[in-house]
A tleap script that builds the chain and sets N, CA, C and O, in Angstrom:
source leaprc.protein.ff14SB
mol = sequence {
  NMET THR ASP ASN VAL ARG PRO CYS ARG CYS
  LEU LEU ALA GLU ILE GLY ARG GLN GLU THR
  ALA ASN ASP ILE LYS GLU ARG ILE SER ARG
  LEU SER GLU LYS GLU LYS ALA ASP GLU LYS
  GLU TYR ARG SER ARG LEU GLU THR CYS ARG
  SER CYS GLU HIE LEU ALA ASP GLY THR CYS
  LEU LYS CYS GLY CYS TYR PRO GLU PHE ARG
  ALA ALA PHE ALA LYS ASN LYS CYS PRO LEU
  LYS LYS CTRP
}
set mol.1.N position { 227.170 92.218 -28.512 }
set mol.1.CA position { 226.824 92.609 -27.168 }
set mol.1.C position { 226.155 93.984 -27.237 }
set mol.1.O position { 226.676 94.901 -27.872 }
set mol.2.N position { 225.004 94.123 -26.582 }
set mol.2.CA position { 224.293 95.403 -26.578 }
set mol.2.C position { 224.483 96.101 -25.252 }
set mol.2.O position { 224.544 95.476 -24.193 }
set mol.3.N position { 224.573 97.387 -25.338 }
set mol.3.CA position { 224.671 98.212 -24.144 }
set mol.3.C position { 223.277 98.601 -23.703 }
set mol.3.O position { 222.522 99.161 -24.498 }
set mol.4.N position { 222.923 98.331 -22.500 }
set mol.4.CA position { 221.620 98.745 -21.970 }
set mol.4.C position { 221.749 100.125 -21.351 }
set mol.4.O position { 221.791 100.269 -20.129 }
set mol.5.N position { 221.810 101.122 -22.190 }
set mol.5.CA position { 221.945 102.498 -21.747 }
set mol.5.C position { 220.559 103.058 -21.500 }
set mol.5.O position { 219.720 103.107 -22.400 }
set mol.6.N position { 220.337 103.471 -20.289 }
set mol.6.CA position { 219.047 104.061 -19.931 }
set mol.6.C position { 219.083 105.560 -20.169 }
set mol.6.O position { 220.109 106.205 -19.951 }
set mol.7.N position { 217.957 106.116 -20.621 }
set mol.7.CA position { 217.909 107.570 -20.781 }
set mol.7.C position { 218.040 108.259 -19.413 }
set mol.7.O position { 217.673 107.701 -18.379 }
set mol.8.N position { 218.548 109.427 -19.443 }
set mol.8.CA position { 218.701 110.217 -18.226 }
set mol.8.C position { 217.337 110.678 -17.716 }
set mol.8.O position { 216.509 111.148 -18.496 }
set mol.9.N position { 217.106 110.549 -16.439 }
set mol.9.CA position { 215.911 111.125 -15.804 }
set mol.9.C position { 216.270 112.532 -15.340 }
set mol.9.O position { 216.321 112.825 -14.146 }
set mol.10.N position { 216.512 113.374 -16.307 }
set mol.10.CA position { 216.981 114.720 -16.043 }
set mol.10.C position { 216.078 115.739 -16.730 }
set mol.10.O position { 215.365 115.430 -17.685 }
set mol.11.N position { 216.131 116.951 -16.217 }
set mol.11.CA position { 215.434 118.059 -16.857 }
set mol.11.C position { 216.347 118.664 -17.920 }
set mol.11.O position { 217.533 118.342 -17.984 }
set mol.12.N position { 215.800 119.523 -18.735 }
set mol.12.CA position { 216.527 120.044 -19.898 }
set mol.12.C position { 217.879 120.665 -19.575 }
set mol.12.O position { 218.880 120.305 -20.195 }
set mol.13.N position { 217.931 121.576 -18.632 }
set mol.13.CA position { 219.190 122.258 -18.318 }
set mol.13.C position { 220.230 121.280 -17.778 }
set mol.13.O position { 221.431 121.490 -17.945 }
set mol.14.N position { 219.771 120.226 -17.138 }
set mol.14.CA position { 220.682 119.248 -16.552 }
set mol.14.C position { 221.352 118.359 -17.604 }
set mol.14.O position { 222.374 117.731 -17.328 }
set mol.15.N position { 220.780 118.308 -18.802 }
set mol.15.CA position { 221.382 117.492 -19.859 }
set mol.15.C position { 222.023 118.359 -20.948 }
set mol.15.O position { 222.375 117.870 -22.021 }
set mol.16.N position { 222.166 119.636 -20.654 }
set mol.16.CA position { 222.856 120.524 -21.577 }
set mol.16.C position { 222.003 121.125 -22.678 }
set mol.16.O position { 222.534 121.690 -23.634 }
set mol.17.N position { 220.703 121.012 -22.560 }
set mol.17.CA position { 219.820 121.629 -23.563 }
set mol.17.C position { 219.434 123.022 -23.079 }
set mol.17.O position { 218.258 123.356 -22.937 }
set mol.18.N position { 220.458 123.813 -22.835 }
set mol.18.CA position { 220.287 125.123 -22.214 }
set mol.18.C position { 219.452 126.075 -23.056 }
set mol.18.O position { 218.671 126.850 -22.505 }
set mol.19.N position { 219.593 126.038 -24.367 }
set mol.19.CA position { 218.832 126.947 -25.228 }
set mol.19.C position { 217.325 126.702 -25.071 }
set mol.19.O position { 216.549 127.649 -24.943 }
set mol.20.N position { 216.923 125.439 -25.081 }
set mol.20.CA position { 215.504 125.105 -24.902 }
set mol.20.C position { 215.057 125.455 -23.489 }
set mol.20.O position { 213.962 125.986 -23.302 }
set mol.21.N position { 215.885 125.166 -22.495 }
set mol.21.CA position { 215.557 125.493 -21.103 }
set mol.21.C position { 215.382 127.004 -20.941 }
set mol.21.O position { 214.465 127.445 -20.248 }
set mol.22.N position { 216.235 127.792 -21.560 }
set mol.22.CA position { 216.130 129.256 -21.479 }
set mol.22.C position { 214.860 129.752 -22.170 }
set mol.22.O position { 214.207 130.674 -21.683 }
set mol.23.N position { 214.515 129.145 -23.294 }
set mol.23.CA position { 213.286 129.508 -24.003 }
set mol.23.C position { 212.069 129.243 -23.113 }
set mol.23.O position { 211.151 130.061 -23.052 }
set mol.24.N position { 212.065 128.123 -22.440 }
set mol.24.CA position { 210.954 127.793 -21.540 }
set mol.24.C position { 210.888 128.788 -20.385 }
set mol.24.O position { 209.803 129.244 -20.023 }
set mol.25.N position { 212.031 129.127 -19.805 }
set mol.25.CA position { 212.053 130.120 -18.719 }
set mol.25.C position { 211.476 131.447 -19.186 }
set mol.25.O position { 210.716 132.091 -18.463 }
set mol.26.N position { 211.837 131.850 -20.391 }
set mol.26.CA position { 211.322 133.109 -20.945 }
set mol.26.C position { 209.805 133.044 -21.101 }
set mol.26.O position { 209.105 133.991 -20.745 }
set mol.27.N position { 209.304 131.953 -21.620 }
set mol.27.CA position { 207.852 131.796 -21.798 }
set mol.27.C position { 207.128 131.797 -20.453 }
set mol.27.O position { 206.059 132.393 -20.316 }
set mol.28.N position { 207.708 131.134 -19.476 }
set mol.28.CA position { 207.115 131.099 -18.140 }
set mol.28.C position { 207.078 132.500 -17.538 }
set mol.28.O position { 206.111 132.868 -16.870 }
set mol.29.N position { 208.128 133.276 -17.774 }
set mol.29.CA position { 208.185 134.628 -17.213 }
set mol.29.C position { 207.068 135.522 -17.751 }
set mol.29.O position { 206.695 136.508 -17.115 }
set mol.30.N position { 206.543 135.177 -18.915 }
set mol.30.CA position { 205.457 135.969 -19.513 }
set mol.30.C position { 204.069 135.566 -19.021 }
set mol.30.O position { 203.082 136.222 -19.355 }
set mol.31.N position { 203.983 134.503 -18.239 }
set mol.31.CA position { 202.677 134.089 -17.705 }
set mol.31.C position { 202.236 135.057 -16.608 }
set mol.31.O position { 203.064 135.630 -15.900 }
set mol.32.N position { 200.949 135.226 -16.482 }
set mol.32.CA position { 200.442 136.044 -15.377 }
set mol.32.C position { 200.578 135.250 -14.077 }
set mol.32.O position { 200.666 134.022 -14.096 }
set mol.33.N position { 200.593 135.949 -12.972 }
set mol.33.CA position { 200.690 135.282 -11.674 }
set mol.33.C position { 199.504 134.335 -11.450 }
set mol.33.O position { 199.631 133.317 -10.770 }
set mol.34.N position { 198.389 134.676 -12.013 }
set mol.34.CA position { 197.191 133.837 -11.899 }
set mol.34.C position { 197.370 132.496 -12.624 }
set mol.34.O position { 196.848 131.469 -12.189 }
set mol.35.N position { 198.108 132.523 -13.722 }
set mol.35.CA position { 198.334 131.308 -14.518 }
set mol.35.C position { 199.402 130.392 -13.920 }
set mol.35.O position { 199.365 129.178 -14.120 }
set mol.36.N position { 200.351 130.975 -13.185 }
set mol.36.CA position { 201.512 130.241 -12.692 }
set mol.36.C position { 201.229 129.464 -11.410 }
set mol.36.O position { 200.470 129.902 -10.545 }
set mol.37.N position { 201.864 128.299 -11.317 }
set mol.37.CA position { 201.929 127.586 -10.039 }
set mol.37.C position { 202.905 128.367 -9.160 }
set mol.37.O position { 203.859 128.958 -9.666 }
set mol.38.N position { 202.671 128.372 -7.853 }
set mol.38.CA position { 203.631 129.084 -7.003 }
set mol.38.C position { 204.962 128.322 -6.999 }
set mol.38.O position { 205.011 127.139 -7.334 }
set mol.39.N position { 206.021 129.006 -6.621 }
set mol.39.CA position { 207.378 128.467 -6.729 }
set mol.39.C position { 207.545 127.150 -5.967 }
set mol.39.O position { 208.190 126.228 -6.466 }
set mol.40.N position { 206.979 127.055 -4.779 }
set mol.40.CA position { 207.096 125.827 -3.981 }
set mol.40.C position { 206.421 124.656 -4.704 }
set mol.40.O position { 206.978 123.560 -4.766 }
set mol.41.N position { 205.247 124.884 -5.239 }
set mol.41.CA position { 204.523 123.842 -5.977 }
set mol.41.C position { 205.292 123.457 -7.242 }
set mol.41.O position { 205.407 122.276 -7.569 }
set mol.42.N position { 205.806 124.442 -7.937 }
set mol.42.CA position { 206.587 124.202 -9.156 }
set mol.42.C position { 207.779 123.291 -8.865 }
set mol.42.O position { 207.989 122.299 -9.563 }
set mol.43.N position { 208.547 123.621 -7.854 }
set mol.43.CA position { 209.726 122.826 -7.481 }
set mol.43.C position { 209.324 121.405 -7.066 }
set mol.43.O position { 209.999 120.439 -7.422 }
set mol.44.N position { 208.244 121.283 -6.327 }
set mol.44.CA position { 207.752 119.971 -5.902 }
set mol.44.C position { 207.365 119.119 -7.110 }
set mol.44.O position { 207.683 117.931 -7.167 }
set mol.45.N position { 206.690 119.720 -8.056 }
set mol.45.CA position { 206.294 119.007 -9.275 }
set mol.45.C position { 207.520 118.516 -10.039 }
set mol.45.O position { 207.546 117.376 -10.502 }
set mol.46.N position { 208.530 119.364 -10.171 }
set mol.46.CA position { 209.731 118.968 -10.901 }
set mol.46.C position { 210.471 117.836 -10.201 }
set mol.46.O position { 211.027 116.960 -10.863 }
set mol.47.N position { 210.485 117.843 -8.883 }
set mol.47.CA position { 211.119 116.746 -8.142 }
set mol.47.C position { 210.374 115.436 -8.391 }
set mol.47.O position { 210.995 114.381 -8.525 }
set mol.48.N position { 209.062 115.503 -8.451 }
set mol.48.CA position { 208.260 114.315 -8.763 }
set mol.48.C position { 208.611 113.824 -10.164 }
set mol.48.O position { 208.787 112.624 -10.378 }
set mol.49.N position { 208.710 114.733 -11.102 }
set mol.49.CA position { 209.065 114.356 -12.478 }
set mol.49.C position { 210.453 113.723 -12.540 }
set mol.49.O position { 210.652 112.743 -13.257 }
set mol.50.N position { 211.409 114.273 -11.799 }
set mol.50.CA position { 212.775 113.732 -11.809 }
set mol.50.C position { 212.815 112.273 -11.368 }
set mol.50.O position { 213.672 111.514 -11.819 }
set mol.51.N position { 211.906 111.880 -10.503 }
set mol.51.CA position { 211.920 110.502 -10.013 }
set mol.51.C position { 211.007 109.575 -10.826 }
set mol.51.O position { 210.887 108.390 -10.515 }
set mol.52.N position { 210.378 110.109 -11.846 }
set mol.52.CA position { 209.419 109.334 -12.644 }
set mol.52.C position { 210.121 108.497 -13.711 }
set mol.52.O position { 211.037 108.967 -14.386 }
set mol.53.N position { 209.681 107.271 -13.848 }
set mol.53.CA position { 210.254 106.368 -14.854 }
set mol.53.C position { 209.913 106.780 -16.296 }
set mol.53.O position { 210.478 106.237 -17.245 }
set mol.54.N position { 209.003 107.724 -16.455 }
set mol.54.CA position { 208.611 108.179 -17.783 }
set mol.54.C position { 209.320 109.469 -18.214 }
set mol.54.O position { 209.023 110.015 -19.277 }
set mol.55.N position { 210.249 109.951 -17.397 }
set mol.55.CA position { 211.067 111.103 -17.787 }
set mol.55.C position { 212.320 110.578 -18.476 }
set mol.55.O position { 213.061 109.778 -17.905 }
set mol.56.N position { 212.550 111.024 -19.687 }
set mol.56.CA position { 213.735 110.583 -20.428 }
set mol.56.C position { 214.338 111.764 -21.166 }
set mol.56.O position { 213.715 112.359 -22.046 }
set mol.57.N position { 215.554 112.086 -20.790 }
set mol.57.CA position { 216.305 113.149 -21.474 }
set mol.57.C position { 215.521 114.449 -21.606 }
set mol.57.O position { 215.519 115.077 -22.665 }
set mol.58.N position { 214.859 114.847 -20.530 }
set mol.58.CA position { 214.173 116.138 -20.485 }
set mol.58.C position { 212.748 116.146 -21.002 }
set mol.58.O position { 212.117 117.202 -21.049 }
set mol.59.N position { 212.227 114.988 -21.391 }
set mol.59.CA position { 210.885 114.917 -21.964 }
set mol.59.C position { 210.046 113.871 -21.246 }
set mol.59.O position { 210.541 112.797 -20.902 }
set mol.60.N position { 208.780 114.185 -21.021 }
set mol.60.CA position { 207.842 113.215 -20.452 }
set mol.60.C position { 207.414 112.266 -21.573 }
set mol.60.O position { 206.873 112.708 -22.586 }
set mol.61.N position { 207.649 110.995 -21.398 }
set mol.61.CA position { 207.295 110.021 -22.428 }
set mol.61.C position { 205.811 109.697 -22.461 }
set mol.61.O position { 205.339 109.073 -23.411 }
set mol.62.N position { 205.073 110.107 -21.450 }
set mol.62.CA position { 203.622 109.871 -21.438 }
set mol.62.C position { 202.875 110.885 -22.288 }
set mol.62.O position { 201.936 110.524 -22.997 }
set mol.63.N position { 203.277 112.146 -22.226 }
set mol.63.CA position { 202.519 113.174 -22.953 }
set mol.63.C position { 203.375 113.965 -23.945 }
set mol.63.O position { 202.843 114.713 -24.765 }
set mol.64.N position { 204.692 113.802 -23.871 }
set mol.64.CA position { 205.575 114.493 -24.798 }
set mol.64.C position { 205.975 115.904 -24.387 }
set mol.64.O position { 206.636 116.609 -25.150 }
set mol.65.N position { 205.579 116.319 -23.191 }
set mol.65.CA position { 205.872 117.685 -22.753 }
set mol.65.C position { 207.280 117.811 -22.184 }
set mol.65.O position { 207.960 116.824 -21.907 }
set mol.66.N position { 207.689 119.070 -22.022 }
set mol.66.CA position { 208.859 119.391 -21.217 }
set mol.66.C position { 208.311 119.668 -19.821 }
set mol.66.O position { 207.546 120.616 -19.649 }
set mol.67.N position { 208.676 118.874 -18.823 }
set mol.67.CA position { 208.115 119.055 -17.486 }
set mol.67.C position { 208.272 120.465 -16.923 }
set mol.67.O position { 207.385 120.940 -16.215 }
set mol.68.N position { 209.379 121.144 -17.222 }
set mol.68.CA position { 209.565 122.502 -16.708 }
set mol.68.C position { 208.434 123.425 -17.153 }
set mol.68.O position { 208.025 124.316 -16.409 }
set mol.69.N position { 207.936 123.213 -18.354 }
set mol.69.CA position { 206.864 124.064 -18.866 }
set mol.69.C position { 205.506 123.628 -18.320 }
set mol.69.O position { 204.735 124.461 -17.843 }
set mol.70.N position { 205.213 122.354 -18.385 }
set mol.70.CA position { 203.921 121.843 -17.917 }
set mol.70.C position { 203.714 122.175 -16.431 }
set mol.70.O position { 202.629 122.590 -16.025 }
set mol.71.N position { 204.757 121.987 -15.637 }
set mol.71.CA position { 204.659 122.192 -14.188 }
set mol.71.C position { 204.460 123.653 -13.810 }
set mol.71.O position { 204.022 123.944 -12.697 }
set mol.72.N position { 204.769 124.567 -14.705 }
set mol.72.CA position { 204.671 125.999 -14.395 }
set mol.72.C position { 203.235 126.507 -14.337 }
set mol.72.O position { 202.970 127.528 -13.702 }
set mol.73.N position { 202.313 125.816 -14.983 }
set mol.73.CA position { 200.918 126.257 -15.033 }
set mol.73.C position { 200.137 125.704 -13.844 }
set mol.73.O position { 200.124 124.496 -13.608 }
set mol.74.N position { 199.496 126.583 -13.109 }
set mol.74.CA position { 198.743 126.176 -11.918 }
set mol.74.C position { 197.686 125.117 -12.231 }
set mol.74.O position { 197.477 124.196 -11.440 }
set mol.75.N position { 197.027 125.243 -13.365 }
set mol.75.CA position { 195.924 124.335 -13.696 }
set mol.75.C position { 196.366 123.013 -14.318 }
set mol.75.O position { 195.569 122.079 -14.405 }
set mol.76.N position { 197.614 122.922 -14.749 }
set mol.76.CA position { 198.073 121.686 -15.383 }
set mol.76.C position { 198.186 120.552 -14.383 }
set mol.76.O position { 198.366 120.766 -13.184 }
set mol.77.N position { 198.078 119.359 -14.900 }
set mol.77.CA position { 198.212 118.158 -14.088 }
set mol.77.C position { 199.163 117.189 -14.788 }
set mol.77.O position { 199.346 117.239 -16.004 }
set mol.78.N position { 199.746 116.331 -14.010 }
set mol.78.CA position { 200.580 115.266 -14.546 }
set mol.78.C position { 199.681 114.262 -15.260 }
set mol.78.O position { 198.615 113.930 -14.740 }
set mol.79.N position { 200.075 113.766 -16.435 }
set mol.79.CA position { 199.245 112.792 -17.143 }
set mol.79.C position { 199.092 111.482 -16.380 }
set mol.79.O position { 198.183 110.701 -16.660 }
set mol.80.N position { 199.979 111.240 -15.415 }
set mol.80.CA position { 199.895 110.032 -14.590 }
set mol.80.C position { 199.281 110.308 -13.212 }
set mol.80.O position { 199.243 109.438 -12.342 }
set mol.81.N position { 198.806 111.538 -13.044 }
set mol.81.CA position { 198.181 111.979 -11.799 }
set mol.81.C position { 199.121 111.884 -10.588 }
set mol.81.O position { 198.695 111.583 -9.473 }
set mol.82.N position { 200.398 112.148 -10.836 }
set mol.82.CA position { 201.383 112.157 -9.750 }
set mol.82.C position { 201.428 113.505 -9.054 }
set mol.82.O position { 201.914 113.613 -7.928 }
set mol.83.N position { 200.915 114.546 -9.730 }
set mol.83.CA position { 200.749 115.869 -9.121 }
set mol.83.C position { 199.608 116.572 -9.795 }
set mol.83.O position { 199.287 117.707 -9.442 }
savepdb mol mol.pdb
quit
């Protein structure tokens, strides 16, 4: 009998990968304001990622990124054009 365990549609900090999540926060903090998406846009992007079927255990399965990092850049786009 096989267990059909689905990966978590969670971001890094939510699955206990705090060290990686903290590293990403540090890198984001070093971006210029011009490079960063504003906070409202950033949060909206992450909510979209949380509901995406291609998010698995903190990683986007379409492009391999950590959504927290990709979403922080104003010019970045979702590989599926969801944001």
